[in-house]
Backbone and ligand atoms as CSV (ligand in chain L), in Angstrom:
chain,resi,resn,atom,element,x,y,z
A,1,UNK,N,N,0.779,-1.310,0.100
A,1,UNK,CA,C,0.012,0.054,-0.062
A,1,UNK,C,C,0.847,1.307,-0.027
A,2,UNK,N,N,0.369,2.318,-0.480
A,2,UNK,CA,C,1.135,3.512,-0.637
A,2,UNK,C,C,0.494,4.553,0.363
A,3,UNK,N,N,1.547,5.190,1.143
A,3,UNK,CA,C,0.930,6.193,2.044
A,3,UNK,C,C,0.922,7.498,1.367
A,4,UNK,N,N,-0.241,8.167,1.333
A,4,UNK,CA,C,-0.676,9.176,0.441
A,4,UNK,C,C,-0.392,10.543,1.269
A,5,UNK,N,N,-0.067,11.663,0.526
A,5,UNK,CA,C,0.128,13.027,1.234
A,5,UNK,C,C,-0.746,13.972,0.494
A,6,UNK,N,N,-0.919,15.093,1.164
A,6,UNK,CA,C,-1.566,16.301,0.500
A,6,UNK,C,C,-0.906,16.617,-0.980
A,7,UNK,N,N,-1.539,16.607,-1.751
A,7,UNK,CA,C,-1.061,17.061,-3.182
A,7,UNK,C,C,-1.004,15.879,-4.084
A,8,UNK,N,N,-1.164,14.694,-3.471
A,8,UNK,CA,C,-1.306,13.566,-4.551
A,8,UNK,C,C,-2.587,13.178,-4.971
A,9,UNK,N,N,-2.741,12.645,-6.069
A,9,UNK,CA,C,-4.259,12.463,-6.825
A,9,UNK,C,C,-4.976,11.644,-5.779
A,10,UNK,N,N,-4.588,10.665,-5.119
A,10,UNK,CA,C,-5.491,9.924,-4.256
A,10,UNK,C,C,-6.260,10.755,-3.282
A,11,UNK,N,N,-5.899,11.887,-2.923
A,11,UNK,CA,C,-6.655,12.797,-1.954
A,11,UNK,C,C,-7.034,14.072,-2.771
A,12,UNK,N,N,-7.113,13.928,-4.144
A,12,UNK,CA,C,-7.617,15.062,-4.800
A,12,UNK,C,C,-9.125,14.730,-5.222
A,13,UNK,N,N,-9.841,15.904,-5.235
A,13,UNK,CA,C,-11.197,15.745,-5.678
A,13,UNK,C,C,-11.525,15.256,-6.971
A,14,UNK,N,N,-10.656,15.388,-8.062
A,14,UNK,CA,C,-10.712,15.044,-9.330
A,14,UNK,C,C,-10.325,13.757,-9.608
A,15,UNK,N,N,-9.825,12.914,-8.686
A,15,UNK,CA,C,-9.259,11.611,-9.020
A,15,UNK,C,C,-10.515,10.775,-8.820
A,16,UNK,N,N,-10.952,10.169,-9.978
A,16,UNK,CA,C,-12.226,9.262,-10.091
A,16,UNK,C,C,-13.584,9.822,-9.744
A,17,UNK,N,N,-13.542,11.302,-9.994
A,17,UNK,CA,C,-14.573,12.245,-9.741
A,17,UNK,C,C,-15.983,11.895,-10.305
A,18,UNK,N,N,-15.888,10.760,-11.350
A,18,UNK,CA,C,-17.160,10.498,-11.961
A,18,UNK,C,C,-17.879,9.467,-11.170
A,19,UNK,N,N,-17.051,9.000,-10.156
A,19,UNK,CA,C,-17.686,7.788,-9.295
A,19,UNK,C,C,-17.267,8.055,-7.917
A,20,UNK,N,N,-17.336,9.254,-7.279
A,20,UNK,CA,C,-16.927,9.656,-5.846
A,20,UNK,C,C,-17.257,8.773,-4.814
A,21,UNK,N,N,-18.338,8.010,-4.975
A,21,UNK,CA,C,-18.841,7.152,-3.672
A,21,UNK,C,C,-18.301,5.725,-3.860
A,22,UNK,N,N,-17.503,5.533,-4.977
A,22,UNK,CA,C,-16.835,4.141,-5.012
A,22,UNK,C,C,-16.135,3.885,-3.785
A,23,UNK,N,N,-16.393,2.682,-3.214
A,23,UNK,CA,C,-15.800,2.249,-1.870
A,23,UNK,C,C,-14.374,2.219,-1.789
A,24,UNK,N,N,-13.571,1.948,-2.889
A,24,UNK,CA,C,-12.269,2.074,-2.836
A,24,UNK,C,C,-11.749,3.501,-2.600
A,25,UNK,N,N,-12.544,4.359,-3.277
A,25,UNK,CA,C,-12.011,5.749,-3.135
A,25,UNK,C,C,-12.301,6.382,-1.787
A,26,UNK,N,N,-13.499,5.859,-1.165
A,26,UNK,CA,C,-13.951,6.384,0.036
A,26,UNK,C,C,-12.773,5.902,1.133
A,27,UNK,N,N,-12.333,4.566,0.850
A,27,UNK,CA,C,-11.196,4.071,1.951
A,27,UNK,C,C,-9.947,4.805,1.727
A,28,UNK,N,N,-9.630,5.093,0.449
A,28,UNK,CA,C,-8.182,5.834,0.213
A,28,UNK,C,C,-8.303,7.111,1.046
A,29,UNK,N,N,-9.613,7.788,0.701
A,29,UNK,CA,C,-9.581,9.330,1.610
A,29,UNK,C,C,-9.583,8.994,2.935
A,30,UNK,N,N,-10.017,8.058,3.638
A,30,UNK,CA,C,-10.041,8.091,5.234
A,30,UNK,C,C,-8.957,7.513,5.607
A,31,UNK,N,N,-8.272,6.504,4.942
A,31,UNK,CA,C,-6.982,6.031,5.447
A,31,UNK,C,C,-5.766,6.745,4.911
A,32,UNK,N,N,-5.878,7.465,3.885
A,32,UNK,CA,C,-4.656,7.995,3.223
A,32,UNK,C,C,-3.611,6.927,2.726
A,33,UNK,N,N,-4.264,5.728,2.399
A,33,UNK,CA,C,-3.435,4.548,1.956
A,33,UNK,C,C,-4.292,4.134,0.702
A,34,UNK,N,N,-3.388,3.641,-0.208
A,34,UNK,CA,C,-3.942,3.200,-1.512
A,34,UNK,C,C,-3.086,2.072,-2.036
A,35,UNK,N,N,-3.723,1.147,-2.914
A,35,UNK,CA,C,-3.007,-0.017,-3.502
A,35,UNK,C,C,-2.130,0.598,-4.626
A,36,UNK,N,N,-0.906,-0.045,-4.637
A,36,UNK,CA,C,0.206,0.627,-5.643
A,36,UNK,C,C,-0.501,0.256,-7.148
A,37,UNK,N,N,-1.333,-0.530,-7.365
A,37,UNK,CA,C,-1.646,-0.845,-8.811
A,37,UNK,C,C,-2.880,-0.128,-9.299
A,38,UNK,N,N,-3.593,0.507,-8.456
A,38,UNK,CA,C,-4.837,1.376,-8.717
A,38,UNK,C,C,-4.363,2.489,-9.790
A,39,UNK,N,N,-5.198,2.576,-10.814
A,39,UNK,CA,C,-5.230,3.777,-11.901
A,39,UNK,C,C,-6.796,4.257,-11.827
A,40,UNK,N,N,-6.884,5.486,-11.981
A,40,UNK,CA,C,-8.208,6.012,-12.253
A,40,UNK,C,C,-8.115,7.211,-13.233
A,41,UNK,N,N,-9.359,7.712,-13.651
A,41,UNK,CA,C,-9.378,8.958,-14.326
A,41,UNK,C,C,-9.187,10.153,-13.603
A,42,UNK,N,N,-8.470,11.205,-14.218
A,42,UNK,CA,C,-8.433,12.485,-13.714
A,42,UNK,C,C,-9.455,13.209,-14.349
A,43,UNK,N,N,-10.447,13.872,-13.634
A,43,UNK,CA,C,-11.490,14.647,-14.129
A,43,UNK,C,C,-11.292,16.137,-14.095
A,44,UNK,N,N,-10.225,16.723,-13.790
A,44,UNK,CA,C,-9.744,18.050,-13.902
A,44,UNK,C,C,-10.087,18.635,-15.229
A,45,UNK,N,N,-10.704,19.766,-15.243
A,45,UNK,CA,C,-11.345,20.313,-16.505
A,45,UNK,C,C,-10.331,20.205,-17.547
A,46,UNK,N,N,-9.092,20.450,-17.300
A,46,UNK,CA,C,-7.945,20.622,-18.163
A,46,UNK,C,C,-7.393,19.342,-18.723
A,47,UNK,N,N,-7.596,18.243,-17.882
A,47,UNK,CA,C,-7.149,16.776,-18.133
A,47,UNK,C,C,-8.169,16.028,-18.835
A,48,UNK,N,N,-9.615,16.105,-18.303
A,48,UNK,CA,C,-10.579,15.186,-18.864
A,48,UNK,C,C,-10.639,14.894,-20.289
A,49,UNK,N,N,-10.498,16.153,-21.042
A,49,UNK,CA,C,-10.640,15.865,-22.581
A,49,UNK,C,C,-9.444,15.073,-23.061
A,50,UNK,N,N,-8.294,14.756,-22.302
A,50,UNK,CA,C,-7.048,13.920,-22.839
A,50,UNK,C,C,-7.305,12.561,-22.112
A,51,UNK,N,N,-8.412,12.328,-21.442
A,51,UNK,CA,C,-8.545,11.065,-20.694
A,51,UNK,C,C,-7.426,10.679,-19.751
A,52,UNK,N,N,-6.886,11.506,-19.111
A,52,UNK,CA,C,-5.571,11.332,-18.286
A,52,UNK,C,C,-5.933,10.220,-17.171
A,53,UNK,N,N,-5.182,9.217,-16.991
A,53,UNK,CA,C,-5.238,8.238,-16.047
A,53,UNK,C,C,-4.050,8.486,-15.246
A,54,UNK,N,N,-4.461,8.472,-13.817
A,54,UNK,CA,C,-3.444,8.669,-12.981
A,54,UNK,C,C,-3.256,7.746,-11.872
A,55,UNK,N,N,-2.183,7.505,-11.019
A,55,UNK,CA,C,-2.246,6.704,-9.852
A,55,UNK,C,C,-2.418,7.529,-8.712
A,56,UNK,N,N,-2.776,6.885,-7.522
A,56,UNK,CA,C,-3.086,7.590,-6.355
A,56,UNK,C,C,-1.898,8.568,-6.059
A,57,UNK,N,N,-0.525,7.988,-6.336
A,57,UNK,CA,C,0.620,8.931,-5.805
A,57,UNK,C,C,1.046,9.780,-6.861
A,58,UNK,N,N,0.312,9.955,-7.948
A,58,UNK,CA,C,0.622,11.117,-8.952
A,58,UNK,C,C,0.284,12.286,-8.369
A,59,UNK,N,N,0.414,13.315,-9.280
A,59,UNK,CA,C,0.021,14.676,-8.594
A,59,UNK,C,C,0.299,15.835,-9.825
A,60,UNK,N,N,-0.418,16.964,-9.618
A,60,UNK,CA,C,-0.159,18.107,-10.450
A,60,UNK,C,C,-0.628,19.392,-9.620
A,61,UNK,N,N,-0.473,20.572,-10.371
A,61,UNK,CA,C,-0.847,21.767,-9.712
A,61,UNK,C,C,-2.230,21.970,-9.734
A,62,UNK,N,N,-3.146,21.145,-10.388
A,62,UNK,CA,C,-4.625,21.311,-10.249
A,62,UNK,C,C,-5.068,20.712,-9.187
A,63,UNK,N,N,-4.269,20.272,-8.125
A,63,UNK,CA,C,-4.792,19.319,-6.969
A,63,UNK,C,C,-5.779,20.269,-6.266
A,64,UNK,N,N,-6.886,19.586,-5.915
A,64,UNK,CA,C,-7.873,20.402,-4.923
A,64,UNK,C,C,-8.252,19.237,-4.012
A,65,UNK,N,N,-8.136,19.671,-2.712
A,65,UNK,CA,C,-8.329,18.247,-1.554
A,65,UNK,C,C,-9.760,17.916,-1.601
A,66,UNK,N,N,-10.121,16.573,-1.442
A,66,UNK,CA,C,-11.369,16.207,-1.417
A,66,UNK,C,C,-11.631,16.030,0.157
A,67,UNK,N,N,-13.040,16.165,0.484
A,67,UNK,CA,C,-13.375,15.807,1.884
A,67,UNK,C,C,-13.442,14.266,2.170
A,68,UNK,N,N,-12.909,13.982,3.370
A,68,UNK,CA,C,-12.915,12.535,3.629
A,68,UNK,C,C,-14.285,11.952,3.840
A,69,UNK,N,N,-15.207,12.594,4.053
A,69,UNK,CA,C,-16.526,12.052,4.079
A,69,UNK,C,C,-17.050,11.690,2.941
L,1,SF4,S1,S,-3.658,14.957,-12.016
L,1,SF4,FE1,FE,-3.806,16.744,-10.783
L,1,SF4,S2,S,-6.108,17.189,-10.991
L,1,SF4,FE2,FE,-5.879,15.159,-11.532
L,1,SF4,S3,S,-6.183,13.966,-9.801
L,1,SF4,FE3,FE,-3.991,14.197,-9.791
L,1,SF4,S4,S,-3.795,16.106,-8.625
L,1,SF4,FE4,FE,-5.872,16.098,-9.149
């Protein structure tokens, strides 16, 4: 498992934004831990048209923190 920190995709509102209530995402947000192999869509308005896929440990300046609930 990866330990996540602020600024990384796994804790960003745009990571898997199309399915925010996915159990896996909810667990990542509450535990700040994510499986190494997970990949999901980034729905940031600048990335979505490119269908960018990121891992929970990726990141960019478009980071916006997601609420843990
Ligand atoms: S690439 Fe940037 S905007 Fe997209 S999920 Fe990661 S931190 Fe958020």
